[in-house]
C-alpha positions in Angstrom: -18.0 117.1 12.0 -16.3 114.9 14.5 -13.1 115.0 12.5 -13.3 118.8 12.3 -13.8 119.0 16.0 -10.9 116.6 16.6 -8.6 118.7 14.3 -9.7 121.9 16.1 -8.9 120.3 19.4 -5.4 119.4 18.2 -4.9 122.9 17.0 -5.9 124.2 20.4 -3.4 121.8 22.1 -0.6 122.9 19.7 -1.4 126.5 20.4 -1.3 126.0 24.1 2.1 124.2 23.8 3.4 126.9 21.6 2.4 129.6 24.2 3.9 127.6 26.9 7.2 127.3 25.0 7.2 131.1 24.4 6.6 131.7 28.1 9.4 129.3 29.0 11.8 131.1 26.6 10.7 134.5 28.0 11.2 133.3 31.6 14.6 131.8 30.7 15.7 135.1 29.3 14.4 136.9 32.4 16.2 134.4 34.6 13.2 133.0 36.4 12.7 129.5 34.9 13.7 126.0 36.0 16.9 126.1 38.0 17.2 129.9 37.6 13.8 130.4 39.3 15.0 128.4 42.3 16.2 130.8 45.0 19.9 130.7 45.5 21.0 130.3 49.2 24.0 132.3 50.2 25.0 129.8 52.8 24.2 126.6 51.0 25.1 127.6 47.4 27.3 130.7 47.3 29.7 129.9 50.2 30.7 126.5 48.9 31.7 128.1 45.6 33.9 130.7 47.3 35.5 128.0 49.5 36.1 125.7 46.5 37.6 128.6 44.6 40.0 129.2 47.4 38.8 132.7 48.1 38.6 132.2 51.9 41.8 130.5 52.6 44.5 132.0 54.9 46.7 133.2 52.1 43.8 135.0 50.3 40.9 136.9 51.6 40.8 135.1 54.9 44.3 136.3 55.7 44.6 137.6 59.3 44.7 141.4 59.6 42.2 142.4 57.0 42.2 139.8 54.2 43.5 141.0 50.8 43.0 144.5 49.3 40.4 145.4 52.0 38.2 142.4 51.2 37.9 140.1 54.3 36.3 136.7 54.5 36.2 134.2 57.3 38.5 131.2 57.2 36.9 128.5 55.1 33.5 130.2 55.4 32.9 129.4 59.1 31.2 132.8 59.6 28.7 133.2 56.8 26.9 136.2 58.2 30.2 138.2 58.4 31.1 137.1 54.9 27.7 138.2 53.6 28.2 141.7 55.2 31.7 142.0 53.8 30.6 141.0 50.3 27.3 142.8 50.0 27.7 145.9 52.2 31.4 146.7 52.6 33.0 149.1 50.1 29.6 150.7 49.5 28.5 147.5 47.8 30.9 148.0 44.9 31.6 144.3 44.6 28.1 143.5 43.3 26.0 144.9 40.5 22.5 143.4 40.5 21.3 145.4 37.5 24.0 143.8 35.3 25.4 140.8 37.2 28.2 140.1 34.8 29.6 143.5 35.6 29.9 142.6 39.3 33.5 143.1 40.5 33.5 139.7 42.3 32.8 137.9 39.0 35.1 140.0 36.9 38.0 139.5 39.2 37.3 135.8 39.8 37.1 135.2 36.0 40.1 137.2 35.1 38.3 140.0 33.3 39.7 142.5 35.8 43.3 142.1 37.1 43.2 139.9 40.2 46.2 138.9 42.4 44.7 135.5 43.0 44.5 134.7 39.2 41.5 133.1 37.6 39.4 131.2 40.1 36.1 130.8 38.1 35.7 130.5 34.4 32.6 132.1 32.8 31.3 128.8 31.7 31.7 127.1 35.2 28.8 126.1 37.4 30.3 128.2 40.2 30.3 131.4 38.1 26.7 130.6 37.1 25.6 130.1 40.8 27.1 133.4 41.9 25.6 135.2 38.9 22.1 133.9 39.6 22.5 134.9 43.3 23.4 138.5 42.3 20.6 138.5 39.7 18.1 137.4 42.3 19.0 140.4 44.5 21.9 139.0 46.7 19.6 137.8 49.5 21.2 136.1 52.5 18.2 133.7 52.6 14.6 133.3 53.7 15.5 131.6 57.0 13.7 128.5 56.0 16.7 126.9 54.1 17.7 123.5 55.4 20.9 123.3 57.5 23.9 121.2 56.6 24.1 118.3 59.0 26.9 116.2 57.7 29.0 115.2 54.8 29.5 111.6 53.8 32.2 110.2 51.5 31.3 107.2 49.3 32.9 104.8 49.6 34.4 105.6 53.0 37.1 102.9 52.6 38.5 100.7 49.9 41.3 98.5 48.6 43.2 100.3 45.9 46.1 98.6 44.1 49.4 100.4 43.8 49.4 102.9 40.9 45.6 102.5 40.9 42.8 105.1 41.1 39.6 105.5 43.1 36.9 108.1 42.5 35.2 109.2 45.7 31.8 110.9 46.0 31.0 113.6 48.5 27.3 113.7 49.7 25.9 116.5 51.8 23.0 115.8 54.1 20.6 118.5 55.3 18.2 119.0 58.1 15.1 118.4 56.0 16.4 115.0 55.0 17.5 116.0 51.5 20.9 115.1 50.1 23.1 116.7 47.5 26.1 115.5 45.5 28.8 118.0 46.3 31.7 116.2 44.8 32.6 119.1 42.6 32.5 121.6 45.5 34.2 119.6 48.3 37.8 120.0 49.2 40.2 117.1 49.3 43.5 116.5 51.1 45.7 113.4 51.4 47.4 112.8 54.6 50.4 111.4 52.7 51.2 112.8 49.3 54.0 110.2 48.9 51.3 107.5 49.1 48.4 109.1 47.3 47.4 112.3 45.5 43.8 113.5 45.1 42.5 115.8 42.4 40.1 118.7 42.9 37.3 116.5 41.8 38.0 113.6 44.3 39.9 111.2 42.1 42.4 109.4 44.4 45.6 108.4 42.6 47.6 105.9 44.6 51.4 105.7 44.3 53.7 102.7 44.8 54.0 102.6 48.6 52.0 100.0 50.4 50.0 100.7 53.5 47.1 102.8 54.4 46.4 106.4 53.3 43.6 108.7 54.2 41.9 111.4 52.2 40.1 114.2 54.1 36.9 115.4 52.4 35.8 118.8 53.7 32.6 120.6 52.8 31.4 123.8 54.6 32.7 122.9 58.1 31.9 119.2 57.9 34.5 116.6 57.3 34.6 112.9 56.3 37.5 110.5 55.6 38.1 108.0 52.9 40.7 105.4 53.9 42.5 103.4 51.2 44.4 100.2 51.9 47.2 99.8 49.4 48.4 96.2 49.3 51.8 95.1 48.2 50.2 91.8 47.5 53.2 89.6 48.3 52.6 86.2 49.9 53.1 86.3 53.7 53.8 82.6 54.4 55.8 82.8 57.6 55.3 85.1 60.5 57.3 85.4 63.8 55.7 83.9 66.9 52.9 85.9 68.3 53.8 86.9 71.9 50.9 89.2 72.7 48.1 91.3 71.3 50.6 93.7 69.7 51.8 90.9 67.4 48.3 89.7 66.7 47.1 93.1 65.3 50.4 94.1 63.6 50.9 90.8 61.8 47.2 90.6 60.8 47.7 94.0 59.1 50.9 92.8 57.3 49.1 89.7 56.1 46.1 91.7 54.9 48.2 94.0 52.8 50.8 91.4 51.8 54.0 92.7 53.3 56.3 89.9 54.7 58.1 91.1 57.9 61.8 90.9 58.5 63.1 88.2 60.8 63.5 88.7 64.5 66.8 90.3 65.3 69.6 88.5 67.1 70.4 88.8 70.8 73.1 91.4 70.5 71.0 93.8 68.5 68.0 93.3 70.8 70.1 94.0 73.9 71.5 97.2 72.4 68.1 98.4 71.1 66.1 97.8 74.2 68.8 99.2 76.5 68.9 102.4 74.5 65.1 102.7 74.3 64.4 102.0 78.0 67.5 103.2 79.8 68.9 105.7 77.3 72.4 104.1 77.4 74.6 101.5 75.8 74.9 98.1 77.5 78.0 97.5 79.6 80.3 94.9 78.3 79.5 92.7 81.4 75.8 93.0 80.6 76.4 92.0 77.0 78.5 89.0 77.9 76.0 87.8 80.6 73.1 88.2 78.2 74.7 86.3 75.4 75.7 83.4 77.7 72.2 83.3 79.3 70.4 80.2 78.0 67.0 80.9 79.6 64.0 80.9 77.1 62.7 84.2 78.6 66.0 86.0 78.8 64.8 88.9 76.7 61.9 89.4 79.1 64.3 89.3 82.0 66.3 92.2 80.5 63.2 94.3 80.0 62.2 93.8 83.6 65.7 94.6 84.9 65.8 97.8 82.8 62.4 98.9 84.0 63.4 98.5 87.6 66.6 100.5 87.1 67.2 104.2 88.0 68.4 104.6 84.4 64.8 104.1 83.1 63.5 106.8 85.4 66.4 109.2 84.4 65.8 108.6 80.7 62.0 109.0 80.7 62.2 112.0 83.1 64.4 113.6 80.4 61.7 112.8 77.9 58.8 114.4 80.0 60.5 117.4 81.6 61.2 119.3 78.3 57.6 118.7 77.2 56.4 120.1 80.5 58.6 123.2 80.0 60.9 122.7 82.9 63.0 125.6 81.6 65.6 127.8 83.4 65.3 131.4 82.4 66.9 132.9 85.5 69.3 131.7 88.2 66.4 131.8 90.6 64.7 129.0 88.7 67.2 126.3 89.8 65.1 125.3 92.9 61.9 124.7 90.9 63.9 123.0 88.1 65.5 120.5 90.3 62.4 119.9 92.4 60.1 119.4 89.4 62.6 117.1 87.6 63.0 115.0 90.8 59.3 114.7 91.2 58.9 113.4 87.6 61.8 111.0 88.0 60.7 109.6 91.4 57.1 109.1 90.1 58.4 107.1 87.1 60.7 105.1 89.2 57.9 104.2 91.7 55.6 103.6 88.7 52.9 106.0 89.9 49.9 105.5 87.6 49.9 107.9 84.7 46.5 109.4 85.5 47.7 110.2 89.0 50.8 111.9 87.7 48.6 114.1 85.5 46.1 114.8 88.3 48.9 115.9 90.6 50.2 118.2 87.9 46.9 119.8 86.8 45.5 120.3 90.3 48.7 121.3 92.0 48.5 123.9 94.8 51.0 125.3 97.3 54.7 126.1 96.8 57.3 124.3 94.7 59.2 123.3 97.9 56.1 121.6 99.4 54.6 120.4 96.2 56.9 120.3 93.2 54.2 119.9 90.5 53.3 123.5 90.9 56.5 124.4 89.0 54.5 123.7 85.8 52.3 126.8 86.5 55.5 128.8 86.7 56.1 128.5 83.0 52.4 128.0 81.9 50.7 131.0 83.4 47.7 132.0 81.3 44.5 129.9 81.0 44.7 129.7 77.2 48.3 128.6 77.4 47.3 126.0 80.0 44.4 124.6 78.0 46.5 124.4 74.8 49.4 122.6 76.5 47.1 120.2 78.3 45.1 119.4 75.2 48.1 118.8 73.0 50.3 117.0 75.5 47.8 114.8 77.4 44.9 114.5 74.9 46.7 114.8 71.5 44.4 117.6 70.4 45.8 120.8 68.9 43.4 123.6 70.0 45.4 126.6 69.0 43.4 127.3 65.8 40.1 127.3 67.6 41.1 130.4 69.6 40.3 132.6 66.6 38.1 130.5 64.4 36.5 127.1 63.9 39.2 124.5 63.7 39.7 123.9 59.9 40.3 120.1 60.2 38.1 119.3 63.2 34.8 120.0 64.9 36.2 122.3 67.6 34.8 125.8 67.8 35.7 128.9 69.7 33.2 127.9 72.4 35.0 124.6 72.8 38.3 126.5 73.2 37.1 129.0 75.8 35.0 126.5 77.8 38.1 124.3 78.1 40.0 127.4 79.3 37.4 127.9 82.0 38.9 125.0 83.9 42.0 127.2 84.6 40.5 130.6 85.3 40.3 130.1 89.0 44.0 129.4 89.5 45.4 132.0 91.9 48.9 133.2 92.6 50.6 135.0 95.5 54.3 136.0 95.7 56.3 134.1 98.2 59.5 135.0 100.1 61.5 133.1 97.4 62.3 135.2 94.4 60.5 134.1 91.3 58.3 131.6 93.1 54.6 131.9 93.6 52.1 130.2 95.8 49.5 128.5 93.6 46.0 128.2 95.0 42.3 127.8 94.0 40.4 131.0 94.0 36.8 130.6 95.2 34.3 131.6 92.7 32.4 130.6 89.6 34.7 129.4 86.8 34.0 131.0 83.4 35.9 132.1 80.4 34.7 134.8 78.0 34.6 134.0 74.3 36.4 137.1 73.0 34.3 137.1 69.8 30.8 136.7 71.2 31.4 138.1 74.7 29.6 135.1 76.2 30.8 133.8 79.6 31.3 130.0 79.2 31.3 127.5 81.9 33.9 124.6 82.0 33.3 121.9 79.4 35.6 119.3 78.0 35.4 119.2 74.2 31.7 119.5 74.3 31.2 117.1 77.1 29.2 118.4 80.0 31.1 117.9 83.3 28.2 119.0 85.5 27.8 121.9 87.8 31.0 123.0 89.6 30.4 124.8 92.9 32.4 127.9 93.7 34.3 126.0 96.4 35.3 123.2 94.1 38.5 123.3 92.0 37.5 122.9 88.3 40.8 121.3 87.6 39.9 118.2 89.6 36.7 117.8 87.5 38.9 118.0 84.4 41.2 115.4 85.8 38.2 113.1 86.5 37.0 113.5 82.9 40.5 112.9 81.5 41.1 109.6 83.4 37.6 108.3 82.7 37.6 104.9 80.9 35.2 106.4 78.3 37.6 109.3 77.5 38.4 109.0 73.8 41.7 111.0 74.0 43.6 110.5 77.2 44.9 106.9 76.9 45.1 107.0 73.2 47.4 110.0 73.2 49.8 108.4 75.6 50.0 105.0 74.0 50.5 106.6 70.6 53.3 108.8 72.0 55.0 105.8 73.6 54.6 103.7 70.5 56.5 106.3 68.5 59.2 106.3 71.1 59.8 102.6 70.5 58.9 102.3 66.9 60.2 105.7 65.5 56.8 106.4 64.0 53.4 106.8 65.7 50.3 104.9 64.7 49.0 108.5 64.3 51.4 111.1 62.9 52.2 113.6 64.3 51.8 111.9 67.6 50.0 114.8 69.2 47.5 115.5 66.4 44.7 113.0 67.0 41.6 113.8 65.0 39.0 112.0 62.9 40.6 113.4 59.7 44.0 111.9 60.7 43.2 108.2 61.3 45.7 105.7 62.6 47.5 103.3 60.2 46.4 100.4 62.3 43.2 101.3 64.2 42.8 97.8 65.7 46.3 97.9 67.2 45.8 101.4 68.6 42.5 100.4 70.2 44.1 97.3 71.7 47.0 99.3 73.2 44.5 101.9 74.6 42.4 99.1 76.1 45.4 97.5 77.7 46.6 100.8 79.2 43.2 101.6 80.7 42.7 98.0 82.0 46.2 98.1 83.6 45.3 101.2 85.7 47.4 103.5 83.4 50.5 101.5 84.2 53.4 103.0 82.2 55.8 100.1 82.8 53.2 97.5 81.8 52.7 99.4 78.5 56.4 99.5 77.9 56.8 95.8 78.8 54.0 94.8 76.3 55.5 96.8 73.5 59.1 95.7 73.9 58.5 92.0 74.5 56.5 91.7 71.3 58.0 90.1 68.3 57.0 93.2 66.3 59.4 95.3 68.4 62.2 92.7 68.0 62.1 92.5 64.2 65.4 93.1 62.4 66.0 96.5 60.8 67.3 94.8 57.7 64.7 94.8 55.0 63.8 91.7 53.0 63.0 91.6 49.3 59.5 93.1 49.9 59.4 95.5 52.8 62.1 98.1 51.9 59.5 100.7 50.8 57.3 100.2 53.9 57.2 103.3 56.1 54.2 102.8 58.3 53.3 99.2 58.8 56.3 98.2 61.0 57.3 95.2 58.9 60.8 95.9 60.2 62.4 98.0 62.8 62.9 101.6 61.6 66.4 102.8 62.7 66.7 106.1 64.5 69.5 108.4 65.4 70.5 108.6 69.0 69.1 111.7 70.6 71.5 114.3 71.8 71.8 113.3 75.5 72.1 109.6 74.7 74.8 110.2 72.1 76.8 112.3 74.5 76.6 109.6 77.2 77.5 106.9 74.6 80.5 108.8 73.5 81.6 109.2 77.1 81.1 105.5 77.6 83.1 104.5 74.5 86.0 107.0 75.1 86.0 106.6 78.9 85.7 110.4 79.3 83.4 112.3 81.6 81.3 115.4 80.9 80.9 117.6 84.0 77.8 119.6 84.7 77.5 122.5 87.2 75.6 121.9 90.5 75.4 118.1 89.7 77.4 115.2 91.2 80.4 113.9 89.1 79.3 111.2 86.8 75.8 112.5 86.2 74.6 111.4 82.8 73.3 113.8 80.2 70.0 112.0 80.1 69.5 112.9 83.8 70.0 116.7 83.3 67.1 118.5 85.0 66.6 121.4 82.6 67.6 123.1 79.4 70.4 125.3 80.9 72.9 122.4 80.7 72.8 122.5 76.9 75.5 125.2 77.1 77.8 122.7 79.0 78.3 120.7 75.8 78.3 122.0 72.2 77.2 118.5 71.2 73.9 118.9 73.0 73.2 122.0 71.0 74.3 120.7 67.6 72.4 117.5 68.0 69.2 119.3 69.1 68.5 118.8 72.8 65.2 120.8 73.3 65.1 124.1 75.1 61.7 123.3 76.7 59.9 126.0 74.8 56.9 123.9 73.7 54.9 120.7 74.3 55.8 119.4 70.9 58.1 116.5 70.4 59.2 118.2 67.2 61.4 120.6 69.3 63.8 117.8 69.7 65.9 117.7 66.5 66.3 114.2 65.1 67.4 115.1 61.6 71.0 115.0 60.3 73.0 118.0 59.4 76.5 118.9 58.1 77.2 120.6 61.5 76.7 117.3 63.3 79.0 115.5 60.9 81.7 118.1 61.3 81.4 118.1 65.1 81.9 114.4 65.3 84.8 114.5 62.8 87.0 117.3 64.2 85.5 119.3 67.0 87.7 120.1 70.0 85.1 118.5 72.3 85.4 115.1 70.6 89.2 115.4 70.4 89.5 116.1 74.1 87.3 113.0 74.9 89.5 110.8 72.7 92.7 112.1 74.3 91.3 112.0 77.9 94.2 111.0 80.2 92.2 108.4 82.0 90.2 107.4 79.0 89.8 104.1 77.3 92.4 104.7 74.6 95.1 105.6 77.2 94.2 102.5 79.2 94.2 100.1 76.3 97.5 101.5 75.1 99.1 100.6 78.5 97.6 97.2 79.0 99.6 94.1 78.2 96.7 92.0 77.0 96.6 90.9 73.3 95.3 93.4 70.8 92.6 91.0 69.8 91.0 91.3 73.2 91.3 95.1 73.1 89.5 95.3 69.8 86.9 92.9 71.0 86.3 95.2 74.0 85.8 98.2 71.8 83.3 96.4 69.6 81.4 95.2 72.6 81.2 98.7 74.0 80.3 100.4 70.7 78.0 97.8 69.0 77.2 95.2 71.7 78.8 92.5 69.6 82.1 91.0 68.8 84.0 92.0 65.7 83.6 90.0 62.5 86.8 88.3 61.3 87.3 90.9 58.6 86.8 93.7 61.1 89.3 92.2 63.5 91.8 91.8 60.7 91.5 95.4 59.6 91.8 96.7 63.2 94.8 94.6 64.1 96.5 95.6 60.8 96.0 99.3 61.6 97.2 98.9 65.2 100.4 97.2 64.0 101.1 99.4 61.1 104.6 101.0 61.4 104.5 104.8 61.9 107.1 107.4 61.2 107.6 110.9 62.5 107.9 114.1 60.3 111.6 113.3 59.8 110.8 109.8 58.6 112.1 108.0 61.7 110.2 105.0 63.1 107.9 105.7 66.1 108.0 103.2 68.9 104.9 101.0 69.0 104.3 101.9 72.7 104.4 105.6 71.7 102.1 105.2 68.7 99.6 102.8 70.5 97.7 105.5 72.2 97.1 107.5 69.0 96.2 104.3 67.2 93.5 103.4 69.7 92.2 106.9 69.6 91.9 106.6 65.8 90.1 103.3 66.1 87.6 104.6 68.7 87.1 107.7 66.5 86.3 105.5 63.5 83.8 103.3 65.4 82.2 106.4 66.9 81.6 107.9 63.4 80.0 104.8 62.0 76.2 104.6 61.4 76.1 101.4 63.5 77.2 103.4 66.5 75.1 106.6 65.8 71.8 104.8 65.2 69.6 102.6 67.3 68.9 99.8 64.9 
């Protein structure tokens, strides 16, 4: 009896299990079992699929002006409510078919069953297709309102050491408000900040190339970003390092040692003098300066040169020429000449007097009055609207590009439209009144509450600095002064960093962050410790620009040779050698004038005015060379407006343009003078080499030059030309040859 009961019980259990299995199968076929029974969230589940598939990028359905084929989505899914409305309700709901989900237009187009301009984005067997199908099957709900919110995304690991030609798989983890986490590696988007150094697949596999250094991979998931940073070592032994002169060397050499890239040797005196004079004063050293420097036996003679150059008016001229184009000191009309000259003079005088950088920026931002009484107000002549003012200030002084946030959430950063318009609110109380001078306004602060309206939400936003509360601002107070206070604060994470990175690029050709005005978490520096040390020094010095330049240029790192050794030729970002750079347009024109002995004249300026001291863009027309070699027209705050790349037009201009020919043939020029002098040809050749290269000619160079100068010449009829007659042309040819050499055209 007991066995019978036990058997009956087993049959009961089996029957129950069989029934359960049938129920499971029925539920699965009905789409309500297991994962299928779990409600699909439009925000947490559907939007990531659309983003990963590329449906909401700028060239597809997030394209400005209506998307594609009438189907509009927000860029990268930053506006899920609008996307839901567009997907579910627009077009009379024709994109979704809950009765037969597989017949839904969104799935048929994405899977290629119906012709689709974007091609196949989801295969039928993919997890993304299944997710959207389940959502449609469940009734296309936006959500219950109780779904957890995405808080952050984390990349694992966040940094690592990856050998050249090696690989590293990264994992993206999303964290939600209820404490839950989700592996979103398959749905995250990945982007390398240097494709030459590393490529990353759609599934987060980082494939490193054969260039040593540091490379970053941005991981983006639904508006949240994280960064994986890979150190790619060369692995060569770094046995000998130059002498550490300051904190610059400490951090730069520590990085080189860590990744195994031996630096080049320190350059010789002649190269250093030429390099630092071009970088600080924007000119070539005079022959007398070169001779005196080479003969100087003091241990600190390089520091002496740096200090002398920083005290010189040439420094102020050169760096004023760097800043005024960025500050849009542009001449659009003849009446602009007063403000152009006044503004340039103010910048130049401030630099010469070494006015602290934060004070210069404060005087500019909070400027009131007329250009005659207060030249900084000239900036408001070119930058008139609050949104233009905020964008220029953010990019130029803070290294933050806010333009994207005007219309939508910044795709690579945390800045929203509210951040954009609350920053614009600092400038909404800038008033203008016409003056008696044509084209000139009186700038003043309008009394009232400063607000800026978010054009999307209609909300009136008070001044705020990138999410930082600057406190209540009374109607009588100028909001721009509060902004200046925030910017110059020691705790400000942007102000000092943006300036030191910009100046580092000026002296080292490449910024620690590239581009130099795109500072963000997803674009990390190649040497964070060095950037932090530069920033700390600049703040501690009281925003002293000359002190910053002095620390950079007296370092052994700045004084490394540009000649690569057996290991560092491929280095592009670790500063194991000096990276040569072409002279900028104004410096090149001045250098050609210096070498040839010619003079370029400029309207309304004293004779002998250097090209680097020109106050505005109008003088570009005075010399075709300035145009061909890319002197900026002061249209933007981006350094990229200055052309530093080479072109065929530049080569042709140097080879045979009338401008260059006239300078070579200048009646009072160097060639004419050398042809007349009775001194030995060897001394004349040495003078040319000192002027062009800041060094004496090598024996082979001297022999070649002397042989050319003494080569017999004949005229068209074959008759010998007297040496005195041919000398002038020969010296012109020699100068022309030196001028067209890379050693002359580049700062190295």
